N, C-alpha and C positions, 0 to 999 in steps of 0.2 A: 504493499500499500504506499510505503514511503517513496518508492521509486516512481509510482504514478504521480504522487503530489509533487515531486521535484520536476518531473517532466511538464506537468500542467503549469507550474509556476514559470518555468522557462518560456513556455509558449505564450503566457500572458505578457511576459516582459518583451518578447521579440515581436509579437504580432498582435493586431487588434482584431480579435475573432469575436464576432457577435455571440453573446451568451456564455462565453468562457468564464467571466468573472462570477456569474450567477451559478454556474455549474460548480466551480471551484468552492464557492461558499456552501453549496448543498453536500458536496463531497467531503468538505472539512467537518461539517456537521455530523455526517453519517459516520466518519471514522472516529470522531471524538466520542460519539454515543457508543460505538463498539468497545472503544478502550475503557470507557467508564463502566460498561457492563462486565467486561472481563475482569476488571479490578474488584467489582462487587462479588463476582463469582468466586474470586480467590480469597475473599475476606472470611474471617472466622465467625462473623456476626450475621451470616445470611440465614434468614429463617424461611419457613415454608411459604408464607405469604408473599414475601419479597421474591422468592423463587418463581412463584406463579406469575407475578407481575413482570419479571424479567422474561419469562417465557413469551408472554404476550408482546412485550417490546420486540423481542427477537423475531417473532412471527410477523410483526409489522414492518420490521426492517427488511425482512426477506422479500416483501412485496416491493420495496423501494429499490433494492440492489439491482434488479434487472434493468430498471429505467436509468439508473446511474451509469450502468455498464453500456447500455445502448447509446446514451449520450457521449460517453467517452469514445465509443467507436466512430460516432459521427464526427467528432472533432478530429480523430486521427485520419479518417477518410477525407475530410475537408483539407487537412494539411497536405496529404498526398496529392489531391487534385490541384491545389495551389502550386506545389512544387513542379508537377508536370506542366501547368500552364506557364510558369516562369521558365522552364527549360525550353519550351517551344517557342517562346518569345525571343529567347536569346539566340536561336538558330537562324 
């Protein structure tokens, strides 16, 4: 996940891609939520009620993950398309 974050930050700095800032914000929120849940699961104070709540959170996050992944692929495809257009203009 950190490799993806670094790549996205590099893309933000180098190019003005519509929607990338918003995606990066959503991605950051998603990864921070995962990290917080992992820390809670590792804690000694986890009780059954919180465990059920975490299960629901993870189920909700599982519905968000495919959307984030598809958006990431769209940015990658857009970058490839832009590179091909640039190469063709140079010829």
